[in-house]
C-alpha positions as CSV (number, residue, x, y, z in Angstrom):
1,M,-23.3,34.0,17.2
2,Q,-22.4,31.1,18.8
3,S,-19.8,28.9,17.3
4,F,-20.3,25.7,15.8
5,A,-18.6,23.5,18.6
6,D,-20.4,25.8,21.4
7,S,-23.9,25.1,19.6
8,L,-23.0,21.2,19.5
9,K,-23.3,21.2,23.4
10,E,-26.8,21.9,22.9
11,I,-27.8,19.2,20.4
12,E,-30.0,16.5,21.9
13,C,-31.1,14.5,18.8
14,V,-29.4,13.7,15.6
15,I,-31.2,13.5,12.4
16,L,-30.0,11.5,9.2
17,D,-30.8,11.2,6.1
18,I,-29.9,7.8,4.4
19,D,-29.3,7.6,1.1
20,G,-26.1,9.7,0.4
21,V,-25.6,10.0,4.0
22,L,-25.7,6.7,5.4
23,T,-24.8,5.4,2.1
24,D,-22.8,6.5,-0.7
25,G,-26.2,7.1,-2.5
26,R,-26.5,4.1,-5.1
27,V,-29.1,1.8,-4.8
28,G,-28.8,-1.8,-6.4
29,Y,-31.7,-4.3,-7.1
30,A,-31.6,-8.1,-6.2
31,A,-32.3,-10.1,-9.2
32,N,-35.9,-10.6,-8.2
33,Q,-36.1,-6.6,-8.8
34,E,-38.4,-6.5,-5.6
35,E,-35.2,-5.9,-2.6
36,E,-33.2,-2.9,-2.7
37,V,-29.3,-3.5,-1.9
38,K,-27.9,-0.8,0.1
39,F,-24.3,-0.6,1.5
40,F,-23.8,1.0,5.0
41,D,-20.7,2.0,6.7
42,V,-19.7,0.1,9.8
43,K,-18.0,2.9,11.5
44,D,-21.0,5.3,10.9
45,G,-23.2,2.7,12.4
46,H,-20.5,2.5,15.5
47,A,-21.0,6.0,15.7
48,I,-24.6,6.2,16.0
49,K,-24.6,3.6,18.8
50,L,-22.2,5.7,20.7
51,M,-24.4,8.8,20.2
52,I,-26.9,6.6,21.4
53,R,-24.9,5.3,24.6
54,A,-24.3,9.3,25.2
55,G,-28.2,9.7,25.8
56,L,-28.5,11.2,22.5
57,R,-31.6,10.6,20.3
58,V,-30.6,9.2,17.0
59,G,-33.0,8.6,14.0
60,M,-33.5,8.8,10.2
61,L,-35.9,11.0,7.9
62,T,-35.6,9.5,4.2
63,G,-37.2,10.1,1.1
64,R,-37.3,6.4,0.2
65,T,-38.9,3.4,1.5
66,S,-36.7,0.1,1.9
67,Q,-36.4,-2.9,4.0
68,A,-32.7,-2.3,4.1
69,N,-33.6,1.0,5.7
70,R,-35.8,-0.6,8.5
71,I,-33.3,-3.4,9.0
72,R,-30.5,-0.9,9.4
73,A,-32.6,1.3,12.0
74,R,-33.4,-2.0,14.0
75,E,-30.0,-3.1,14.2
76,L,-28.7,0.3,15.5
77,G,-31.5,0.7,17.9
78,A,-32.3,4.1,16.4
79,D,-35.1,5.8,18.3
80,F,-37.1,6.6,15.1
81,L,-37.2,6.0,11.3
82,Y,-39.4,8.2,9.2
83,E,-39.1,6.8,5.5
84,G,-41.2,7.5,2.3
85,E,-41.1,10.9,3.2
86,K,-41.3,13.2,-0.1
87,N,-41.8,16.4,1.9
88,K,-39.2,16.3,4.4
89,L,-40.3,19.4,6.1
90,E,-43.8,18.1,6.7
91,A,-42.3,15.1,8.3
92,F,-39.7,16.8,10.5
93,S,-43.0,19.0,12.0
94,R,-44.4,15.6,12.6
95,L,-41.4,14.0,13.9
96,L,-40.9,17.2,16.3
97,Q,-44.4,16.6,17.5
98,E,-44.2,12.8,17.9
99,Q,-40.9,12.6,19.4
100,Q,-41.6,15.9,21.8
101,L,-38.7,17.5,20.6
102,R,-37.7,21.1,19.4
103,A,-36.1,22.2,16.3
104,E,-33.5,23.9,18.4
105,V,-32.0,20.8,19.7
106,C,-31.6,18.9,16.6
107,L,-28.8,18.5,13.9
108,Y,-29.8,17.2,10.8
109,I,-27.5,15.5,8.4
110,G,-27.9,15.7,4.4
111,D,-26.7,15.7,1.1
112,D,-29.3,16.9,-1.5
113,L,-31.7,19.5,-2.1
114,V,-34.7,17.5,-0.5
115,D,-32.9,18.0,2.9
116,L,-32.5,21.9,2.5
117,P,-35.9,22.8,4.1
118,V,-35.3,20.5,7.1
119,M,-31.5,21.8,7.5
120,R,-32.9,25.3,7.5
121,R,-35.3,24.6,10.6
122,C,-32.6,22.6,12.7
123,R,-30.4,24.3,15.1
124,L,-27.4,22.9,13.2
125,A,-27.1,21.6,9.6
126,V,-24.3,19.0,8.5
127,A,-23.6,18.3,5.0
128,V,-21.7,15.4,3.7
129,A,-18.4,16.2,1.9
130,D,-20.2,15.3,-1.4
131,A,-23.5,17.0,-1.0
132,V,-24.9,19.1,-3.5
133,P,-23.3,22.8,-3.6
134,E,-26.3,24.4,-2.3
135,I,-26.6,21.9,0.7
136,R,-22.8,22.5,1.2
137,Q,-23.3,26.6,1.5
138,A,-26.1,26.2,4.0
139,A,-24.4,24.1,6.1
140,D,-23.0,25.2,9.6
141,Y,-20.5,22.4,9.0
142,V,-19.2,20.3,5.8
143,T,-17.6,16.6,6.7
144,T,-14.4,15.9,5.0
145,A,-15.8,12.4,4.5
146,A,-18.0,11.5,2.0
147,G,-21.9,9.9,2.7
148,G,-21.3,6.3,3.6
149,R,-17.9,6.6,4.1
150,G,-17.5,8.0,7.6
151,A,-19.1,11.1,7.6
152,V,-21.7,10.3,10.1
153,R,-18.8,9.1,12.1
154,E,-16.5,12.2,11.7
155,L,-19.8,14.1,13.0
156,A,-20.1,12.2,16.4
157,V,-16.7,12.5,17.4
158,K,-17.0,16.1,17.2
159,L,-20.3,15.9,19.0
160,L,-19.4,13.7,21.7
161,R,-16.4,15.6,22.4
162,A,-17.9,18.7,22.4
163,K,-20.4,17.5,24.7
164,G,-17.6,16.0,27.2
165,C,-19.0,12.5,26.8
166,W,-16.4,11.0,24.3
167,D,-14.3,9.3,27.0
168,K,-17.3,8.2,28.8
169,V,-18.8,6.3,25.8
170,T,-15.3,5.2,24.6
171,K,-13.9,3.8,28.0
172,R,-14.7,0.5,27.6
173,Y,-12.4,0.1,24.7
174,Y,-9.2,1.3,26.5
175,R,-9.2,-1.1,29.4
């Protein structure tokens, strides 16, 4: 069986859950109760941009629908956003077809039971540190950082280093 580090080298696409992975899982509402308020970690956002700069495809697959999701995906330059997907496995199959991907080149990061079917289909499954026990147990790697608190950044650094492109995508910061 291939090691996690070796498997990272074959990843071409990173698929992220949003609530509990890109955020800490809390959802707030504005006074008008029509707008959700979410908080995203800027280090995770920068990591997404680094992965895209390295030539990886990065996008989101989430069960909730929110204007905040669309704004964040757009400002990060995400390759895709599938939201309001109550059956993530069906959405994942559609995503593979529409994005012309194979499950064998995908990595999925999740935190809760709804993520389990997709995690089982991807080449690599990653759980954030505060994921439910079943997700941590099913994961190939569990981050030390919690969801919405740098977990995506942690994974991105490992991925980009394994693929040998960390120095290239961060070179501009060391001039």
